[in-house]
C-alpha positions in Angstrom: -4.0 15.1 2.8 -5.3 12.1 5.2 -2.6 9.4 5.7 -2.7 5.7 7.1 0.1 4.3 9.1 0.9 0.8 10.1 3.9 -0.5 12.4 5.0 -4.2 12.3 8.3 -6.0 13.4 11.1 -6.6 10.5 11.3 -11.0 10.9 14.2 -12.8 10.7 12.9 -14.7 7.9 12.5 -11.1 5.6 16.3 -10.6 6.2 19.8 -11.7 4.7 22.6 -13.0 6.5 23.7 -9.4 7.4 20.2 -8.6 9.0 19.5 -6.2 6.3 15.6 -6.5 4.9 15.8 -8.0 1.4 14.9 -5.4 -0.9 11.6 -7.9 -2.6 10.0 -8.0 1.2 9.2 -4.1 0.4 6.9 -4.8 -2.1 4.9 -6.7 0.6 5.2 -4.2 3.1 3.7 -1.8 0.6 0.9 -4.1 0.3 0.3 -4.0 4.4 0.3 -0.3 3.9 -2.6 -0.4 1.2 -4.9 -3.3 3.0 -4.8 -1.2 6.0 -5.4 2.1 4.0 -8.5 0.2 2.8 -9.6 -1.4 6.4 -9.4 2.4 7.5 -11.7 3.5 4.8 -14.0 0.5 5.6 -13.5 -0.9 2.8 -12.5 -4.9 2.5 -10.6 -5.9 -0.4 -12.2 -9.4 0.1 -15.5 -8.1 -0.3 -14.2 -6.6 -3.7 -12.9 -9.2 -5.3 -16.5 -11.6 -4.1 -18.2 -8.5 -6.3 -15.7 -8.9 -9.4 -13.7 -6.4 -9.1 -9.5 -7.1 -8.6 -6.6 -4.6 -8.1 -3.4 -5.9 -9.7 -0.2 -3.9 -9.3 0.6 -2.3 -12.6 3.5 -0.2 -11.4 5.9 0.1 -8.5 8.9 2.5 -7.4 11.0 2.0 -4.6 13.9 4.3 -3.9 16.2 3.2 -1.1 17.6 5.6 1.4 18.3 3.5 4.3 18.0 -0.5 5.3 15.7 -2.0 7.7 17.2 -4.4 9.9 15.8 -7.4 11.3 13.7 -6.8 15.0 13.2 -3.2 13.6 9.7 -2.2 14.2 9.1 -0.2 10.6 6.1 2.0 10.4 4.4 2.3 6.6 2.5 5.7 6.0 0.4 5.1 2.9 -1.4 8.3 1.2 -3.8 8.4 -1.5 -2.2 10.6 -4.2 -5.6 11.5 -6.2 -9.3 10.3 -6.7 -9.3 7.2 -8.4 -10.8 6.7 -11.6 -10.1 3.3 -13.6 -6.7 3.2 -11.6 -5.6 4.2 -7.8 -2.3 5.6 -6.9 -0.6 5.7 -3.3 2.7 7.4 -2.4 4.4 5.5 0.8 7.0 6.4 3.0 8.9 3.9 5.7 10.6 4.6 9.0 12.3 3.1 11.5 11.9 3.5 15.3 14.2 6.1 15.3 12.2 8.0 12.5 14.8 7.5 10.3 13.3 7.9 6.3 14.4 4.1 4.7 12.0 4.1 1.7 10.1 6.4 -0.5 7.9 4.7 -2.4 5.0 4.6 -5.7 2.3 2.6 -6.8 -0.3 2.3 -9.0 -3.3 -0.4 -9.4 -6.2 -0.9 -11.6 -9.5 -1.7 -10.8 -10.0 -4.8 -13.3 -12.8 -7.1 -14.0 -12.5 -10.4 -12.2 -13.6 -12.6 -14.8 -13.1 -10.2 -18.4 -9.6 -8.7 -16.7 -11.0 -5.5 -18.3 -10.4 -2.2 -16.6 -13.5 -0.8 -14.7 -14.2 2.4 -13.0 -13.2 2.7 -8.9 -16.9 1.2 -7.6 -19.2 4.2 -6.4 -18.9 2.7 -2.6 -15.1 3.1 -2.6 -15.5 6.6 -4.2 -17.7 7.8 -1.7 -15.7 6.5 1.5 -12.8 8.2 0.1 -15.1 11.6 -0.7 -16.1 11.3 3.2 -12.6 10.9 4.2 -10.4 13.1 2.1 -10.7 16.5 0.5 -9.3 15.7 -3.3 
């Protein structure tokens, strides 16, 4: 299954006094992974919003294995779990530069109409891009 990877360096402001990444920052790291995944598909989240679709997170699960530390280069690996309908689900792994697994995670997001906040189907242009890249 196709995956997306994004690597970046942990900033000082993302850590506590011991230089350990604050647990709440991992949700932002997962968001960076999703946005990179969309960009890899050539799908703009901004254009999706301009077309009236928003994607709020409705479920977030994080399993912490080891701590990321200040100045670590970490890699977020993002995988689409299955072909989306009204929801889209991702699995993640976060590694440090030594290849140690730090975190596993899962998110579920819902496609909503921006005005009504009611569920809608995944846009056809997104499904086409997914079908072109994945064998789901």
